[in-house]
N, C-alpha and C positions, 0 to 999 in steps of 0.2 A: 441759158443754163440747161444742161441735160436733165431729163426727168429721172429722179432716183428709182422709180418703179418701171422705167422703160426697159424692154428686154435687152437692148444693146446700149447701155448708158455710157460705156467708156469709149474713148476715141479709138478709131481704127484706121487702117490703111496707111497712107504716107505720114499722117500726123502722129503716129505712135512710134517714132524712132526712140530707141533706148528701152530701158526696162519697163515693162507694163506691170502696174501694180495689180494685186488681186482684185477681183470684182467687188468684194465687200469694202475694201479700202477706197476704191474709186467711187462707189455709191456714197460712202460716208463723206468723202471730200466734196462731192457734188452737192450733197445736202447741206454741208457746212457753208458753202459759198452763199447761199441764199438764207436770209434770216427768217423767211416766211415759214409757217408751220409745214411740216412734211405732208406730202399728199398721201391720202389713204388709198390702199388698193381697192379695186372695184368690188362691190358686193355681189352676192349671188341672188338669183330669183328664188322664191319659194317654190319647191317642186309640186306643192299641192295646188298652186294657182295655175290657171290656164295660160299658155303662151300666147294664144290668139288675142285675148283681152285680159291680161293679168290684173288690170285694175278693177275688173268687174267681179272677180271672185273665183271660186274653185271650178274644177273640171265639170263638164256636163256629160255623165256617163251614158253610153248608148251601146246596144248589142249589134254586131254585124258578123257575117260569115267570114272565117279566116281566108286570107288570100294566098296561102302558101301553095306552091305549084303542085304538090302531091295531094293536097286536101281539097282542091277546087271541085272535083266531081263528087266527092264524098258528102253525102247529106247526113244529118243527124238521124240516129236510129239505134236499134238494138243489134248487138253483135257479140262475138267472142274474141278472146285473146288467149294465147298460149300461156301468158303470165297468170291468167285467172283459171287455168285448167278447165276450159270449156264452159265456165259459168257465164250466163248472159250478163253483159255490161252495156250501159248506155254510152254510145260514142257521140259526142257533141262537137261540132265544128264551128262554134261561135266563140267570139272574143269580145271583151269590153273595151271600147275606145272612147275618147272625148269627141263630142260632136263639134266643138269649136276648133281645136288645134289638131286633132287626129292622133294624139298620143295614145298608145296601147296601154290601158290601165291594168287589165288582166288578160292573160293568154288563154285561160280556160274558165268556163263557168260551170256551176253545179247543174246536175240534171234538172232540178226543180226550176232553175232560172231559164232554161232553154225554152223558146217558144214552141218547139215541136215535140216536147216531151209528152209521153203517154205511158200508161202502165202496160207491161208486156202481156200479150195474149197467148193463148194456147197454140195457135197456128204459128206465131213467131217463135215460140219455144221449139216446136217441132222442126221448123226450117233451120234454126240455129244449130240444133243437135245434128241434123243431117249434114249441114255444111261443115261442122266441126269433124264429124266422122269421115267425110270425104277428104278433108285436108289432112287428117291423121293418116289415112290410107295412102294418099299420094306421098306424104313425107316418108312413110315407112318403105314405100316402093323405091324411092330415090336414094335411100341411105346406102352407103357403101358396104358391101358384104366383107366381113373379116375373113381373110384367108387363114387356113389352118397353119399351125406352127410347124416349121420344117424340122424334122428329126433326122438324125444320121449325119454323114459327112457333108460338109458344105464347102463351097469355094472351088477354085480351079487349081489350087496347089495341092500336090500330094504330100502326105507326110513322109518323113524319112524312112519309116518302116515299110511303107508301100513301095518305095523306090527300090528297095533291096530285093 
């Protein structure tokens, strides 16, 4: 007897000559053939529990450095962003993952949770401001200059008045 919860429960190929009933009717007919109770669909695992040893309990959180290709060389530290208008911001490259199964639990951690976090010093503030000023200067130098608005006659066609 075909399983009513199987993905392809109805007959196919050469056995299916003639009109094919809808899937719901085929499943109902297959379930009616057997008087045993209908099979339940498979349940889901609890996402809070670890996949490696789901019978042992929840995930075991642990910090590690992110492994994204553009973040590999970047270490945690103070820096600036144009979104923050030159204000110093702590940039952290850590993420929280499960030590048992490797699932990423959080993609970012707060600065206080980062193992390398320290309060900003005066020398770091001076370096950040100098770096921000240099980047602003380079950005201003590479911006496209706006050409002045063209006034007067334009185009290659002469007006009818100029032709006469």
